[in-house]
C-alpha positions as CSV (number, residue, x, y, z in Angstrom):
1,M,-6.8,12.4,13.3
2,W,-9.6,9.6,12.8
3,L,-11.3,9.9,9.4
4,P,-15.0,9.6,9.2
5,R,-16.7,6.5,8.3
6,S,-19.5,8.3,6.4
7,C,-17.2,9.8,3.9
8,P,-18.7,9.1,1.2
9,A,-1.4,-12.9,-11.4
10,V,3.0,-14.1,-11.7
11,A,-1.2,-15.0,-10.9
12,A,-4.8,-13.6,-10.9
13,T,-6.6,-13.5,-7.3
14,L,-4.2,-15.0,-5.0
15,R,-5.6,-17.1,-1.7
16,A,-6.8,-15.6,1.2
17,L,-4.2,-15.6,4.0
18,A,-5.4,-16.2,7.6
19,V,-4.2,-13.1,9.6
20,P,-3.1,-13.5,13.1
21,L,-4.5,-10.4,15.1
22,R,-4.0,-9.7,18.6
23,A,-6.0,-6.4,19.5
24,H,-9.5,-6.5,21.0
25,G,-9.5,-10.0,22.0
26,T,-8.3,-13.4,21.0
27,R,-6.4,-14.0,17.6
28,Q,-9.0,-16.6,16.7
29,A,-11.7,-14.0,17.3
30,Q,-9.9,-11.5,15.2
31,R,-9.3,-14.1,12.2
32,Q,-13.1,-14.5,12.4
33,R,-13.8,-10.8,12.0
34,M,-11.2,-9.4,9.5
35,L,-11.2,-10.5,5.8
36,F,-8.2,-10.2,3.7
37,R,-7.2,-10.7,-0.2
38,Q,-4.0,-10.4,-1.6
39,L,-4.5,-9.7,-5.3
40,F,-2.0,-9.5,-8.2
41,E,-1.4,-7.4,-11.4
42,P,1.3,-9.2,-13.9
43,E,2.1,-6.3,-16.1
44,S,3.6,-4.2,-13.2
45,C,3.9,-6.8,-10.7
46,T,1.8,-4.8,-8.2
47,Y,0.0,-6.4,-5.1
48,T,-3.4,-5.0,-4.3
49,Y,-4.9,-5.7,-0.8
50,L,-8.4,-5.9,0.4
51,L,-9.2,-5.7,3.9
52,A,-12.8,-5.7,5.5
53,D,-14.6,-6.0,8.7
54,L,-16.8,-8.9,8.3
55,K,-19.3,-7.7,10.9
56,T,-19.8,-4.2,9.5
57,K,-18.9,-5.1,6.0
58,E,-16.8,-2.0,5.6
59,A,-13.6,-2.4,3.5
60,V,-10.4,-0.7,2.4
61,L,-8.5,-1.4,-1.1
62,I,-4.9,-0.6,-0.9
63,D,-3.1,0.3,-4.3
64,P,-5.6,-0.7,-6.9
65,V,-4.5,-0.8,-10.8
66,L,-6.6,0.7,-13.5
67,E,-6.6,-2.7,-15.5
68,M,-7.8,-4.4,-12.5
69,A,-10.3,-2.2,-11.1
70,K,-13.4,-4.1,-12.5
71,R,-11.9,-7.1,-11.3
72,D,-11.5,-5.7,-7.8
73,A,-15.0,-4.0,-7.9
74,E,-16.6,-7.3,-8.7
75,L,-15.0,-9.0,-5.7
76,V,-16.4,-6.4,-3.4
77,R,-19.6,-6.9,-4.7
78,E,-19.3,-10.8,-4.4
79,L,-18.3,-10.6,-1.0
80,G,-21.1,-8.2,-0.1
81,L,-18.6,-5.5,1.0
82,H,-19.0,-1.6,1.1
83,L,-15.6,-0.1,0.0
84,V,-15.3,3.0,2.1
85,Y,-11.8,3.7,0.9
86,A,-9.5,3.1,-2.1
87,A,-6.0,4.2,-0.7
88,N,-2.5,4.5,-2.6
89,T,0.7,4.1,-0.8
90,H,2.2,6.7,-3.0
91,C,2.0,8.4,-6.5
92,H,3.2,5.4,-8.7
93,A,5.3,5.6,-11.7
94,D,4.8,2.3,-13.2
95,H,1.0,2.0,-13.5
96,I,-2.2,4.0,-13.2
97,T,-4.2,4.0,-10.0
98,G,-7.6,2.1,-10.2
99,T,-9.1,4.7,-7.7
100,G,-10.7,6.9,-10.0
101,L,-12.5,4.0,-11.9
102,L,-13.6,2.3,-8.5
103,K,-15.5,5.6,-7.4
104,K,-17.5,5.1,-10.7
105,L,-17.8,1.3,-10.1
106,L,-18.6,1.6,-6.4
107,P,-20.0,4.8,-5.2
108,G,-19.5,5.9,-1.8
109,C,-16.1,4.9,-2.1
110,C,-13.2,7.8,-1.5
111,S,-10.1,7.9,-2.8
112,V,-6.9,8.3,-0.4
113,I,-3.1,9.5,-0.8
114,S,-0.7,11.5,1.2
115,K,-0.8,15.2,1.3
116,D,3.0,15.1,0.8
117,S,2.4,13.5,-2.6
118,G,1.1,16.7,-4.3
119,A,-1.7,14.6,-5.7
120,L,-5.6,15.2,-5.7
121,A,-7.9,12.8,-3.9
122,D,-11.0,12.9,-1.8
123,I,-8.9,12.4,1.6
124,L,-5.2,13.6,1.7
125,I,-3.8,12.3,4.6
126,C,-0.6,12.8,6.8
127,E,1.6,11.0,9.5
128,G,-0.4,9.6,12.3
129,D,-3.9,9.7,10.5
130,A,-6.1,6.7,10.4
131,L,-8.7,4.9,8.1
132,E,-11.3,3.2,9.9
133,F,-13.4,0.3,8.5
134,G,-15.4,-1.1,11.3
135,A,-13.5,-2.3,14.4
136,F,-10.3,-1.7,12.4
137,T,-8.0,0.9,11.7
138,L,-4.8,1.6,9.4
139,E,-2.6,3.9,10.8
140,A,-0.5,5.9,8.3
141,R,3.3,6.2,8.8
142,S,5.1,8.6,6.5
143,T,8.0,6.5,4.8
144,P,9.5,9.1,2.1
145,G,12.6,8.4,0.2
146,H,11.0,6.5,-3.0
147,T,8.7,9.7,-3.4
148,D,8.2,12.6,-0.9
149,G,4.6,11.1,-0.4
150,C,5.2,7.5,0.5
151,L,2.9,6.1,3.2
152,T,3.2,2.7,4.8
153,Y,-0.4,1.6,6.2
154,V,0.0,-0.2,9.7
155,L,-3.1,-2.5,11.0
156,N,-4.0,-1.4,14.4
157,D,-2.9,-4.2,16.3
158,R,0.7,-3.8,14.5
159,T,0.2,-7.4,12.7
160,M,0.3,-6.2,9.0
161,A,2.1,-3.3,7.6
162,F,1.6,-2.3,3.7
163,T,5.0,-0.7,2.8
164,G,4.1,0.4,-0.8
165,D,7.9,0.7,-2.4
166,A,9.5,1.9,0.7
167,L,10.1,-1.7,1.5
168,L,10.1,-4.4,-0.9
169,I,10.8,-8.2,0.1
170,R,14.7,-8.2,0.3
171,G,14.9,-4.9,-1.5
172,C,13.5,-1.5,-1.6
173,G,12.1,1.3,-4.1
174,R,14.5,3.0,-6.4
175,T,15.8,6.6,-5.4
176,D,16.6,8.1,-8.7
177,F,13.5,9.8,-9.7
178,Q,10.4,11.5,-8.3
179,Q,12.0,13.2,-5.4
180,G,13.7,10.0,-4.3
181,S,16.4,10.2,-1.8
182,P,18.6,7.2,-0.6
183,E,19.4,8.8,2.9
184,T,15.6,9.7,3.4
185,L,14.4,6.2,2.4
186,Y,17.1,4.5,4.9
187,H,15.9,6.5,7.7
188,S,12.4,5.7,6.7
189,V,12.4,2.2,7.0
190,H,14.6,2.1,10.0
191,E,12.5,4.5,12.0
192,K,9.1,3.8,10.8
193,I,8.9,0.2,9.7
194,F,11.8,-1.6,11.5
195,T,10.7,-0.5,14.8
196,L,7.6,-2.6,14.5
197,P,7.4,-6.0,16.1
198,G,9.5,-8.7,14.5
199,D,6.6,-10.9,13.6
200,C,4.8,-8.0,11.9
201,L,4.0,-9.3,8.6
202,I,5.3,-7.0,5.3
203,Y,3.2,-6.7,2.6
204,P,5.0,-4.6,-0.4
205,A,3.5,-3.0,-3.4
206,H,5.2,-5.0,-5.8
207,D,7.2,-8.2,-6.0
208,Y,9.4,-9.4,-9.0
209,M,10.3,-12.7,-7.4
210,G,7.1,-14.4,-6.5
211,Q,7.1,-13.7,-3.1
212,M,4.1,-12.6,-1.3
213,V,4.8,-11.5,2.3
214,S,7.7,-11.2,4.6
215,T,8.2,-10.1,8.2
216,V,9.8,-7.2,9.6
217,E,12.3,-9.4,11.7
218,E,13.4,-10.9,8.1
219,E,13.7,-7.6,6.6
220,R,15.8,-6.0,9.3
221,T,18.0,-9.1,9.3
222,L,18.1,-10.6,5.8
223,N,17.3,-7.4,3.4
224,P,20.8,-7.1,1.5
225,R,20.3,-3.4,1.1
226,L,18.8,-2.1,4.4
227,T,21.0,-4.2,6.9
228,Q,24.2,-2.0,5.4
229,S,25.3,1.4,6.8
230,C,23.5,4.4,5.6
231,E,26.7,5.3,3.7
232,T,26.8,1.9,1.9
233,F,23.3,2.2,1.0
234,V,23.4,5.5,-0.3
235,Q,26.4,4.5,-2.6
236,L,24.6,1.3,-3.6
237,M,21.5,3.1,-4.5
238,N,22.9,6.0,-6.6
239,N,24.7,3.5,-8.8
240,L,22.1,1.3,-9.8
241,N,21.7,2.6,-13.0
242,L,17.9,1.3,-13.7
243,P,16.1,1.6,-16.9
244,Y,13.5,4.2,-17.1
245,P,10.2,3.3,-16.1
246,K,8.0,2.2,-19.1
247,Q,4.7,3.9,-18.1
248,I,6.2,6.9,-16.0
249,D,5.3,9.7,-18.5
250,V,1.5,8.2,-18.7
251,A,1.1,7.1,-15.0
252,I,2.3,9.9,-13.1
253,P,0.2,12.8,-14.7
254,A,-2.8,10.4,-14.3
255,N,-1.8,9.5,-10.8
256,L,-1.5,13.1,-9.4
257,K,-5.3,13.4,-10.4
258,C,-5.5,10.4,-8.1
259,G,-9.0,8.8,-7.8
260,I,-11.1,12.3,-9.4
261,Q,-10.2,11.5,-13.0
262,D,-12.9,12.5,-15.5
263,A,-14.6,10.0,-17.7
264,A,-12.2,10.9,-20.6
265,S,-9.1,10.2,-18.6
């Protein structure tokens, strides 16, 4: 399903990365057409990603954080972009999404989340749906296991994948709450992410060690959790004994209203 375009830090801002794109022409031509920014929120160690078609100025923001929404909106304005979508990879438990505030700061922006998340948003998407911005699209791949509604967004030429908490750099999201299932997560990563080209760049929702990017080949050969057998992975994940997320009691109720919070919330 193709969604219509008409629908209405660690550091602070991280440097722009040159993105080697293959589809619809040469890599050099593509680099000149797509803008990419990787942004950071230090409290929850969350990465937010801004992608835009430089010709049409249409843009997508992935996993915005409430406390950084004004920063993100200002960057969009400075760059002369039109934010079409503010999309979440899943219903986060460690921070409140910035989609609700961004809709107010940047009229015409639509909030997006997986239909399987159980959350509210302007657009609920499923496996195989795509978000279009100018000449580019982000394909939604369902990658549950951390939560039921986890999505990985894959750029149309399969050179970039935004994996949320399903796949982190040398790790993965926890599976001990919010419909978590280690077995489901294992199969999601191996079947939906590790089948991408080896040089596809992996951009996770979080990193706690100061690493910004990985590749499919690195993670499918070096990830200490996901290179194990499924049985070993399940046993490992069931015995992590991690502390309760600090913001979960506030974050989940707010994020279930993903992007359509009223002014009071």
